[in-house]
N, C-alpha and C positions, 0 to 999 in steps of 0.2 A: 410816537414812534421814532420821531427825531430824537427829544431829547432822552430818550435811553439809549442811542445807538443803533436801534436796529437795522435805519433807513439809512443810508451814505449816497451821495450824489443830490442831497436836495436842491432842486432848483426856484422854488417859487411860485410851479406853475402846474397850472390844475387841470386833471384830467374828467370827462363827465363818467360817470355810472352808468353804460347802456347796452341793451338788448343788439340795436341794431342802428347806424351814423343819424338817423334824423328822430330816432327818441327822443323826448327830453330826459334829460337825465335824472337819476333816481338821486344821486349823490352826486358829490365831489370829493375828488383825493388827490392831493401831491402825485405829479409824475413820479418822481423816486421810488412811490411804495406800491403804481401800478401793477407792476410784473410781482412783486410778493403776493399780492391781494388778489392776482390771479386775474387783472381789472382786464376786459378785451380795448385797446389800444388804437387809435388809427394815427395815419401820417399823411402827408404828403412828398412825393421824390420827383425832382426831377432826371432825367438821364439825356443826354445829347448823341450827337454823331453828326459826321461829317461825312459828303458824299463825294470820293474821290474821281479825277478828271476821266479815268476810265469806267464810274458808274458804281464801282464798289463802295461801300461804306466801311468806315472806322466808328467805333463808340469809342465814347472818351469815359474812362472810368478816374474816379477822385479817389483819393486818398485823405483818411481821417488823420486830424493832428493827432501826434504823439499823446499828444496835452489832454485828450479827451478821458471822460470817466470809463468811458466804455468801448470800446473796443478798437483803443487806440493804433494808430498806424497802419490798419486793416482796407482794404480798398472797400470804397463807398459809391452809392449818388453821386453825382454833382452835387445835389443841393438835395436836402432831405431834413425832417422835423417832425417831432412828434403833434399832433393836431391837438391844440388845448382847448379847451372851453373858451368860448365870449367870440372866438374872432374866424372869420370863415374860412376853405380852403384857400378862395384866393390870395386872401390878405396874408394867411401865413405863411403862402410860399414867396411874397413878394415878403413880407418879414424874415423869414431863413434864407434868400439870396442875397439881404442885406448884411446877416449876421458873418457871411461869407469874405474868407481874404481879398 
């Protein structure tokens, strides 16, 4: 698919083909092809808020980099990323936090 130009944004990151999160993968596919193949994908997401002195809360909202391959410049979570094969959600959150500027 990559060699024929059918998938753009290749990331060299494998997503498992599974029916539910805890299943063993039937096979692994390149992340960039998962949507086109109709593969169920999981991810990690972090949102944040601050509590003001008056008790009200304000939500922190991130904005995606204009250089992102998908949804550039759009509002987003503070930290988020796809859940690849072979890494725990906890370790993935730590990895994704490290990728943020």
